[in-house]
C-alpha positions, -999 to +999 in steps of 0.1 A: +101+026-935+107-007-916+138-007-893+165-033-895+171-029-858+161-059-837+155-057-800+147-085-775+125-073-747+132-087-712+102-099-693+102-070-669+092-045-696+060-065-702+049-063-666+028-031-673+001-036-699+003+001-708+041-001-715+035-034-734+009-017-756+032+012-763+061-010-773+039-031-795+025+000-813+061+012-818+071-022-832+041-024-855+049+011-868+083-003-880+106+016-857+122-017-846+117-054-848+105-067-815+114-101-803+107-123-772+105-160-764+081-184-748+104-183-717+101-145-716+063-148-719+063-173-690+084-150-669+063-119-673+031-139-669+043-154-637+054-120-623+021-104-632+002-133-617+022-132-584+022-095-580-013-086-593-032-117-584-043-124-619-044-161-629-020-171-656-048-185-677-064-150-678-031-136-692-031-160-721-052-136-742-027-108-737+001-132-747-018-143-778-025-106-787+012-098-785+021-127-807-006-117-833+005-081-832+041-090-840+038-123-860+076-129-862+082-119-826+087-153-811+124-165-810+129-202-807+159-225-809+181-206-785+183-232-757+217-245-769+233-211-764+224-210-727+250-234-714+279-212-724+264-180-710+273-166-676+252-138-660+248-125-625+213-141-624+215-174-643+177-173-648+183-145-673+204-166-696+174-174-718+170-136-726+206-133-738+204-166-756+173-155-775+190-122-784+220-141-798+198-165-816+179-138-835+209-115-840+194-088-819+210-054-817+199-048-781+182-063-751+158-038-736+154-043-699+148-025-666+176-046-650+207-036-668+229-048-639+218-084-648+234-081-682+270-069-677+287-063-711+316-085-702+292-115-701+282-112-737+306-089-755+321-118-774+288-136-780+271-112-804+267-076-813+241-074-786+241-045-762+218-036-734+195-006-735+178+005-702+141+008-705+134+044-698+113+072-712+145+085-729+149+051-747+113+055-760+119+091-769+151+084-787+135+054-806+106+075-818+127+105-827+158+088-842+144+054-851+165+037-824 
């Protein structure tokens, strides 16, 4: 059964290739609909490049594989939402804007402090979910 739950993944959950692979497998199994944006791709690729010393060009294959694994995963047309969003880290507005644009049920991130509920509680039905092993376990066991 394919889930109707949509999640937007923040760039920080894509830093680890193992975690990325697991999340893509879960999405492909139908447990949830995974979404991200070109800006989210750019952010995780830059972080991996800076911290692991891997050229961004070398990460293009991983990005393409993600997009092929989840063909409807890319969110676009969210830029207009960004101007009205206020977050502790303004560089995270693109994540929330993408979540609003695609009607996501949750933003999954390691940085929950960067997405305080008061910043988006009137914007959409989006809530944040901390990326933890319990989130993965709950998703597998309960289907989100």
